[in-house]
C-alpha positions as CSV (number, residue, x, y, z in Angstrom):
1,M,37.3,14.8,-53.0
2,Y,35.8,11.8,-54.7
3,S,37.4,8.4,-54.4
4,V,35.7,6.9,-57.4
5,G,35.8,7.8,-61.1
6,M,33.4,10.2,-62.7
7,I,31.0,9.4,-65.5
8,R,29.8,12.2,-67.7
9,T,26.0,12.6,-67.9
10,H,23.6,15.0,-69.7
11,T,20.6,16.3,-67.9
12,F,18.0,18.8,-69.0
13,L,17.1,21.4,-66.3
14,P,14.6,24.3,-66.5
15,E,16.2,27.7,-67.3
16,P,15.3,29.1,-63.8
17,M,17.1,26.3,-62.1
18,I,20.2,26.9,-64.2
19,S,20.1,30.6,-63.5
20,A,19.9,30.0,-59.8
21,L,22.7,27.5,-59.9
22,K,24.9,30.0,-61.8
23,I,24.2,32.7,-59.2
24,L,25.0,30.3,-56.4
25,S,28.2,29.2,-58.2
26,E,29.4,32.8,-58.4
27,K,28.6,33.3,-54.7
28,T,30.3,30.2,-53.5
29,G,33.1,29.7,-56.0
30,L,32.0,26.2,-56.6
31,S,31.2,24.9,-60.1
32,V,27.6,24.3,-61.2
33,A,28.6,20.6,-61.6
34,E,29.9,20.5,-58.0
35,L,26.7,22.1,-56.7
36,I,24.6,19.5,-58.5
37,R,26.8,16.6,-57.2
38,R,26.4,18.0,-53.6
39,A,22.7,18.4,-53.9
40,L,22.3,14.9,-55.4
41,S,24.4,13.4,-52.7
42,E,22.3,15.0,-50.0
43,Y,19.1,13.8,-51.6
44,L,20.4,10.2,-52.0
45,K,21.5,10.2,-48.3
46,R,18.0,11.1,-47.3
47,Q,16.3,8.4,-49.3
48,K,18.0,5.6,-47.3
């Protein structure tokens, strides 16, 4: 899906946000990391 290499990062998120991401991950079958990547991608597109 990604044409560039990945770089590992560490981010601190509030517990309620992590809980919501885990629930969404279970519902969608996507990893929490993938959900975060998609959300950041959408956010960055809107900033242009």
